[in-house]
N, C-alpha and C positions, 0 to 999 in steps of 0.2 A: 536236189529237187529239180533235176533236169527233165526235159520232155523230149520225146522222140521227134527227130527232125521231120519225118514223113507225116506225123500227126499234127504238127504245129502250124497254125495259120496266123499270119501277122498282118497288122494294119500299119500304116505310116506312124512314125514316131515311137517305135519300140513297144507298141501295144500288142499283147498276145491274146488272141481269141481263146477263151477258156472253154475247153471241151473235154471234161473228165470222162473216164471210162470205168465206172464202178461195175461191180459184178453182183447180180441178184440171184445167183444160183444156190445150190445145196450148201456150198461152203458158207455163204452169207447167213443162211438159216441156222447152221450149226453154231456159228459165232454169236448170233443173236440169242440162241438158247443159253449159251454159256454166260453171256452178259446178264440175262434175266435171272439166272441162278445166283450169280454173285450179288446182284441187287437185292434179291429176296433174302439171302442169308446175311448180308452185311449192312445194307443201307437202312438207316432209321428214318422212315418216312414221316414220323411224327414231328420232326424238327420243322419249325416254321420257316417259310421262304418269304420273308417280308417284301422283298423287292420284286418278286414274280408277279404279285397281284396289286402292289401298291405304288412304288415310286418309279423305278427306272424302266422296267420292261414288262408291261402287262401283255396278256395274250391278245387282247382286242386290237383291232387295226384302225382305231381312230387316228386322226392325224391333224397336223397343223403346219403352218408357215414353212420356213426353210430351215430344216434341222435334221441332223442325222443322229440316230440313237439305236439302241438294241431292242428289237421286237421279235421274240422267238416265234417262228412260223409253226414249229412243232413243239409239243410239250416235252420237257426234258425227261430222260429215262430215270434219273435219280437227282443228283445235286443241282443247285442253281445258284448263281451269283449275279449281282447287278452289273458285272462286266460282261456277262454272257448275253446271248441273243443275236439274231441275225440283223445286220444293218438295214435300216429303212430310212430313206430320205423323204422328208415332207417338204413339198415345194408349193409356193403360192405364185403362180404366173400372172403377171399384171400386163395387160395389153388392151389398147383401145378402150380405156375406161372400164374395163372388166378385170376382175381378179378371179383366177381359176386355181383351185386347189387340187393337187395330185400327190399321191404317196406311192412310192415304189421301193421294193426291196433292191438292195445292191446284189446283183446276180453273181455272187462269188461261186467258186468251185464247190465250196462246202454246201451252200444252199442248193445248188443244182443237183448235187448227189443226194441230199436228203429229200428233195422233191421227187427224185427218181425212186427212192425207197418208200416215200410216203410217211417218213418218221425220222426222229432224231437218231443219228448214228455216230457223230463225232463227240469226243469227250469235251467237257466244259470245265471252266475254272472252278465252278461249284462242286465238281466231282473230285477235285484234287485235294483231298483231305484224308489223313490217316492211311491205314493199310488199304482201305477201299480206293483211295486215290491212286495208289501205286498199281492196283489191279486194273483200274480204268485206263491208265497209261498203257499198260500191257495189252489191254483189249484193243486200243487203237492201233498199236504196233502190229498186233496179230492181223487185224483187218487189212492193214496196209501190206503186210508181208504176203497174205493170201490173195491180194488184189481185189478184195471186197470193196475197199475204198481206194480211190486214186488220189494220192497226195502229191503228185508231181506239180500241181498248181498251188500247193500250200493248202492251209485249212483255216485261214482267217475269216473274220466276219464283216469287215468294212463298216463297223458300227460306231466309231469313236469321234472322228472329226473330218472336216473337208478343207481342202486348200486348192487355190487356183494358181497354176503356173504353166507358162509356155502353151497357152491355148487349150489347156486341159483342166477340167474339174476332177479332182481326185478324192475318192472315198478311202479313208484310212483306218486301219487298226494295227497296233504295233507288233502283232505276231505275224504279219504277212506283208506282201508287196501292195502297192496302191492299185486301186481299181479306177479305171477311167469311166466317168459318167457323162453322157451327152444330154444336154437339155434341148429338146426339140422346140420348134417355133410355137407349138400350142401348149408348151409347158410340161409335156410329158418327159419322163426320165428314162433313159436307156443306158444300161451298162454295156460298154463296148468291149471291155476285156481288162486284163491285168497288165500293168506297166512294168517292164523289166529293163527299160532303157537300153534296148538292143543287146540284151543278155549281160549288161554290165552290172546289174543289180542281182546279187546272189544271196542276200541276207534280208532280214526283216527291215521294215521302214517305219520310223516313228510316226505317231499320230499328230505330232506337233513340229513339223518342219518350219523353218523361218524363211520368209521371202524378204529380201532387202529391197525396199521401195525405191532406192536410188540406183542400184546396179541391175535389178531384175533377176539376180541370182537367187537360188534356193539352197539352203543349208539343211542338212539332215543327218540322221544317224540311225543305227539299228543296234539292238542288244540281243544277246544270245546266252543260252546256258552252257555253250561250249566256246573255248577260246577261238578268236579274240572275243572277249565278252562285250566289247563296244567297238563299233566301226563307224567312223565319221566320213561324211561325203559332202562334196560341193557339186551343184548342178548349175551349169551356165544358164544365162537368160535364154539361150537357144535350145535348152533341153538336153545338153550333153552332160552325162555324169562323169565326173573326174575319178581318178583311181582311188581306191579305198585307203583310208588311214586308220589302221588298227590302233586301239587305245588299250594299254595294259592296266588292268586293275586286279586286285588279289583274288576275287571270286565273283561268280555271276550275281547280278542284281536286277531289280526292276528300275529302269530309268525312263520315266514317262515323258519328261520334257527337258529342254535345255534352253540356251539363249545365245544371241549373237550381239556383238557391238560392231562398230565400223571396222575394227581390225582383229577381233577375237571371237572365238566360240567358247562357251562355258559348258564344260562337261561335269555332270554331277554323279559322283560315286557315293551314294547314300546307303545306309545299312538296312535296306530291305532286300534280303538275300534269297536266292533260289537254293533251298536246302531240302531235298527230298528225304534225307534221313530224319530230319526233325519233323517233317510232315507225318512220317509213319510213326515215329517214336512218341510224339506229343499230340498226335491227332489234330494237327494244325493244317492250314492251307500251305501250299507248296512254297509261297513266299513268306518269309519270317523276318520280322523286325528285330534287330539286335540292339538293345538299348545300351550295350557296353561299348559300342563302336562310335568313333567320331564321324561327322559328315565331312566328306572331302570334295573339293571343287577344283577342277582342272581348267586353267585358262590357256587355250591353245591358239596360236596365230591362225586365223581362219583360212589361210591359203597354204598351211603347212603340208608338206609332202609326207611327213612322218611325225611321230609323237615326241621327238627328241627335244623340241622347244616348249613342251607343255610345262606349266608351273602349277604345282599342287598346293592348295591351302586347306588347313583344317579349321573347322568350326564345331561347336557343340552338336551333339547327336540330334538328328531330326530327319524328316522326310519331306519331300516336295512333290506335289502333283503338277502344279501350274505356276509358271513364271509370268510376270506382267511385262517386263522389258529389261534391257540392260544398256549401258553406255559407258563411255570413257570420260574420266574427269581428272586431268593431270596425270599423275602416276598410278591412279586407281581405276579399276574396273568396278562399276557399280551394278548390282543386281537387285531388282525389286521383285519380290516373290511372296507366295503364300506358304508359310512354314508350319508344318504339322509336328506336334509333339505326341508321342505314343500312338502312332497310327495302327489300325487293326483292319486288315482286309477281310477278316472272317466275319462277314456281315450276315451270314445265313444260319448261324447256330446261336441259340440263346436269344436274349433280348437285344434288339438293335439299340434301344435307349441306353442299356447298361454298357454296351460296347463303346458308345460314343461319349459317355459322360466324362471319361478320363482323358479324352484327347482335346487338343486345342489346335486351331488353324488360324493363324494371324498374319497380317501383312508385315513384312520385314524388309529392311534395307541391309544388304550385305556389301561390304567393300573389300576388294582384294588389291593390295598394294604391290604392283609389279616390281618396284624398286627394292622395297624392304623385305618382301616375302611374307608380310603380316596380313591377317584378315580380321575384320571386325563385323559386328552386326548390331542393328538397332531395331527395336520393336516399334512398329508404326500403328498398331491397332489392337483392340481387344479381339476376342474370339466370338464368332467364327466367320471367316471370310474365305471365299474361294472363287474360281473362274474369273481371275482378274483380266481386264481388257483395257487397252489404251487406244488412242487414235493411231491406227497402224501406219499412217504416214510417217510416224516417228520411230518405227521399229529399228532398234540398234542405235538410236540417238536419244539424247537427253530429252525427257518430256516431263510435264508437270502433273498431269491428272491421271488417276487410275480409277476405273469403275469395277466394282466387284459385286458378288452376290452375298447376302447375309444368310447364314444357315442356322436353323434351330437345332435342338438336341437330337433330332432324328434325321439330320442332314437334308431337310427340305428348305427350299429357297423362300424366305419370308419377305425379302426386300432387296432393293438395289441401292448401293452405297457409292458415294463419290469421295475420293481422297485428293487433297491438295498437298503435293510433296514439298511445296515451298513453305508450308506452315508446320509448326512444331506439334507433334502429337501430345495429347493430354494424358500423361502417365497415370493420373489419378482415376481415370475412367476404367471401370471393370466390365462395361458392356458397350456395345456399339450405339452411339448417339451423336447428334450434331454438336460440334465444338472441337477446338484444336485443329487437327488436320482433316477432320470429317466435315466436308463442305455441304453435303446434302444427303438425305435418305428418302427414298421412295418406298413407303411401307405398303405392302400388298393387302394388308387387312386380315382379320381373323378368318381362318379356314381357306385362305387363298395362297397358292404357292406358285412360284415361277421357275425360270431357268436362266441360263447365261444371257446377259444383256450385251448387245452388239452396238458399238459406236458407229454412227453414220455421219460423216462430216457434211456440213452445209456446202462447203467447197472442198475439192480435192487438194492434196498437197499440204505444205507446211507454211504457206503464205498467209493464211487466215488464222484467226484465233484457234488455239488447240482444242478448246472444248466447245466450239461453235458447231453444234450439230444435234443429233438425236440419238436416243437409246431405244432399241427395239428388243422386246423380249416377250415371252409367252407365259400366260397366266392361266391357272386352272382353279376353279372354285369347287372344292370338294363337297360342299353342301348342296349346291345346285347341279353339280355334274357338268357345268358349262366351262368352256375354255375361250380364250380371247387373245388377240394380239394387242399389246400395249405399245404406244409410241409416246415417249416423254422427252422433254427438253433437257439435253445433257448439260447445258450451261446453268440453268436455274434450278434444276431438279424439282420443279414445281409439283405439288401434289395433284394438280389437275393435268391429266394426260393431254397431249396434243391430239391423240386419236385412240379410240378403242374399237376394234373390229371383233364383234362377237361371232364365234364359230358354232356350227350346229352340233358338234360332237366333242366328246372329251378328247383332249390331246394328251398322250402319255408323256410323262416326264422323260427327258432324254439327256444327251451329253452336249456336244458342241454345235453351235448354230452360227449363221451369219446372214446378212441381208445381201441379196444379189439383184442386179439389174441387167438389162440388155447391154451388151457391148455394141459399139458402133459397127457397121457392116464390114469394116476393114478386117475384123477377126474372122470373117467367113472363109478366109483362105485356109484356116485350120480345120474347116468343116468338110466332111466328105461330100455333102450336098448342100446347095444353097438354101434348102428348106429348113435347115437346122441352125439354131443360134446357140452360141456359147454364152455363159454368164461370167461376169467378173465380180470381184468383191466391190462392196458399195462405195469404196473410196474413189472410184473412177467416175462417178456421176454426181450431179446435183440432186439432192434428195427431195426437194420440195415438189418437183414434178411427179415423182413416184408416189409421194404422199397423197396427192390429189387422186391418183388412180386407186390407191389403197382404200380411199374412202368411197369408192364407187361400189356398185353391186358386187357381191362375192358369190362365186359359184363354187360349191364344194364338189370337185370332180375326183373321185377315187378310181384307181385303176381297175378295169374289168378283169385284168389278169390276177390281181392280188386280192381284191374284194369285190363285192357286188357294187356296180356303178350306181351312183345316185347324185342328183343335183339338187342343192338346197339354196334358195335365195335368202340372203342375210342382209338386213338393214344395218349398216355400220352406225355406231354412235359417235356423233361429233362433239368436240369439246372446244 
């Protein structure tokens, strides 16, 4: 995935300006005709695409608060999956008593090239099913071989999550390298380019790296369908990426998340395998869950130079999308996670409800004894819980409280739940309700659905009470078509919100979000011009001052580049 030296333009800090060179000539038209023929002969367009118009990635460009998620700019040629879609960041800039909303696409190489063609050209996860999927893979390879598409900058979407490290806000998707996004003083969002850490990053980069709040280091990994299937990396607080540590596993997998403690990194070899042969044979998606295999967890010293010191532990078959946190306790490494049973990524064929009725997603505690080599697990909740979050001042250290989202049978967020890990779970409960280790639930109400809740501490650091702060999340009322920002008390989980800001447009359901505030001017040294401000995670500031601004007039400012600009005054509701 190299780039020609004479065509490459670099900014400070290992940021590569993305300037792909697609080809719109006769060759491109011929390949388009071939693709259209394959779609016409093989693709069943009668299959419903539930997430295209409903949950995660609608075509409309409504927007909300600070969140990244998939919003396809161009209609797909054929298949679609809720992991597909171009990354769009929704930002609410708060300044001088005003709140200004802006939404911008992450300007990836993929998006730039499809804008050049005026339509969808790259394959999507939703295409990767059966023989049709194999042909779509070959179509992309053909376009790259004939230089119709320029894949030298990768082909990721930047649609999954964001992280802040070493003065940079990064938009992430696990099939690509990070994209650096600058937040300008007026709240506008500008993609600066792709981050390759001065050419030291040659593989994909997880959407869930971990930043140690005590050392300032960032820990990350990438997975691949070719050996080494997993590569572990450490990035210093100054932004220097250490040498790669290849991790040996039997076959390629999907590894969406991992965890760190003060001294270890936890690698997850879970049986969601990359199996193209089964995709063709069984007409499945390219990632297949094998219920006959165990779940393996590798505990690696986090500064290891190779994999020789990794210790592997076996637990019953499962898959994990998201971990809450991990820490060390005596001889044991403890992982708090959301554990799935019978996952199915094939959400675009058949009934979504039928697909999800057989799976469970529950909060679990897993323990790995570094002395005995034994592993154990304990169920902490009923189903279904996901998107677990903690006070990130405790990342890698023992913490007490976990906040998660409650999911209904079609994977929509119906409420926000708070767990107390010091309390014993009520094993008799078959549904999520207050009692046992469930300290509180904020129910969104009928027909109202939300998204990931972000914890914002009242005071930064670990000197104050762990749960003394707020939860911010995004709510959409499907009956009225209105969306809002909700702020609730994380300590009491009161049914009365601290604040509700009604927005003038529908906000599409998305993936990961966070609350950001202005960094003090000392961070301007990382900025090319003094007129630009960077944003930091909410843990760095006191939230009350920002809350007062949030309750001020809201202007809905949408990018004139991405959508027609319009400003709407909104009167926030006070509670």
